[in-house]
N, C-alpha and C positions, 0 to 999 in steps of 0.2 A: 521465457520466450518473449521476443519483441512482438508487439501488436502490428507494427507496420514499419516502413522505412523511416518515417519521421521519428518514431520512437527510438530506433537504433541510432539515428543521427544525433538526437538530443543526448543520448548516453555517451556517444563518442566525444561530443563537444565537452561534456562535463569531465570526462576522463582526461582530457588534454590539460586540465588545470591541476591534476593530481601531482604530487611530488614524491620522491623516494622516502622523504622523512615521514610521510603520513600513510603511504601505501605499501603494504607487505609485498605485493606482487608487481611492483613497478617495473622491475627488470624483465619479468616474463611477458609484460605487455608491450615491450619496445618493438618497433617495426623491424622486419627482417632486413630491410634495406633503408638507407637514409632517405627520408622524405616519404616513406611508405606509410600505410595505415597502421594504427595501433592494433595489436593482436588481442582484442578483447571479446571477439564474437566467434561463434562457430554454428554449425548446423546440428540439430538433434536427429534422432533416428527416423523422423518423418520428413526431414529436409527443411524444417522450420529454423529460422535464425534465432539465436539466443545468446546470452552472455556466456563466455568461455568458462569451462570447468577446469580448475587447477587443483591438484591434490585433494580430490573428492569434494570440492566445493566451488562456489562462485569465485571468480578471479577478484571480485571487489570485496570479498569478505576477509577482513583482517582476523587472523585466528587468535583465540585467547592464549595469552602467555607468550606470544611471539616477541622476540627481542633480537636486535641487530644494531651494529654500530651506526649511530646517526638517526635511528628510527625513533620517532617520538609519537607515533600514531597510537590509536587505541583499538580495542576489540570492537568488531561490528562492521557495518557497511561503510566503506570509505566514501561512497557517493553521498551518503547521508552526512558524513563528517564534513565534506567539502561544502555542502549547502550551508551547514551551520557556520563554517569558517567565513564564508562569503556573504552571509546575511540573506540567503535565499531560502525558499521553501524546498523541501526535499523532492516534491513533485516535479520540480524543474531540473533535477539532476538524475533521478533514478528511473529505470524502466517502468512502464505502465503497470505491469503485473506486480511490481514491488511496492510502489507507493499507493496503489489502490486498496490494498489489504488494510483493515478487515472489511472494507466496503466491497460490494460486488455489483458490477453492471452487466446485465444480460439483456438480450433482445428477443422479443416474442412477436409472433404474427397472430393477430386475432381477427376473427371473421364476424362481421355484423351484417346479417342479411347477405347481399351479394358483394359487399365491400370487404376488403382486407386492410387492416391497419398494422403498421409496425409500431410496437410499443417498447420503449426503453424502461427497464425495471432496475431500480436501485435497491439493493438489499444487503444482507449480511453474508460474509463468507464463512459458511459452516464447513465442518469437516466433510460432510457428505458431498459437497460440491466438487471435491477432488476425485470422487469415485474410488476405485480400488486403491488401497494403500492410504486412504485419507486419514486413518488413525494416526499415522506418523506425523501429521501436520497440525495436531491439536494445539501445539504451543503458540501458534499465531493466528488461530481462528477464533471466532466468537463463541465457540463452545467452551473455551478455556475461561475460567473465572478471573484470571489475571487481566483479561481484556475489558473487565467491567468495573474498573476502579477510578474512572475519570471524574474530575470535579465538575465537568460541564456535560450537558447532553451532547450526543454525537453530532447533531445538526449544527451545533455551535462550534465545537472543537474541531470538526472536520469541514468547516465551511469552505476553505480553499479547494479541497479535494472534490467536494460535492459540486462546486461551481464548475470545475473542469469536467466532471462527469455528466452533468445535466444542463449546464448553461446557467448564466446569472439570472435570467428571468424566471426560469423554472425553480431555481433555488430560492428566489425571493418569495415565491408563492408557498414553497415548502416551509420556509422559515416563518411566514405569517401564520400558517395553520398550526405549526408546532408551538409557536408562541401562545396561541389561543389555548391549545391543549394544556400547556404547562401552567397557564394562569388558572384554568379550571382545576388542575391537580392541587395547586397551592390553596385555592379557595376551599376545595373539599377537605383538605387536610386541616385547615384552620377550623372547620366546623365538625371535624371528626366523622365525616361521611365517607364510607368505603367506596368511593367512586374513582374510576380511572386507575385503580391500583392494579395495573397489569405489568408484571416484571418478567424479564427474561430469566430462565432457570439459572443461567450462569451468574446473573446479577445477584440473585438470592444467595447463591453459593459464596460469592465474593463478600457479601455482607456478614456472613457467618464466620469469616476468617478472623 
């Protein structure tokens, strides 16, 4: 689902750079009339706009094992592939809901006395966040141990996404605090002190593999 008109417009712009050689559903996305819009979007049951569903999946998903004359693309999101081809970050070509995972941005209203404040919360996308049917999404949520094998902490490896979600100034403060914490962890490990050893359950599971 698109978050707003700008989100859809960015996706449409990226789709215009796709070619039949790299996109399985290139022909299905062609405009009905010359000069018309690409047919990559539709409305869901609630009337919200989202990427179009073709053959029980997203129109941008190249299916595993697909072959056709002239097709040289690979399995996976073709919007991700075009970002790699053009030297861009995938957050600049994919819909918000796709590039943000496994990060999650939510908004809360908190009361302090007679005042109300809007708070932006950056967290992890757990299975439970999907509500009913969330168990089906374990493969790309943070409860899956496969999501805990990165060589760098998330605040470093996902810097670009975090800056888009929270702004560069807020990210700079987050990075400063995380850097301090990481330094304390390294110092404690060097002295064999059991400090700051707090790990996600899925991280522990990944380490046992």
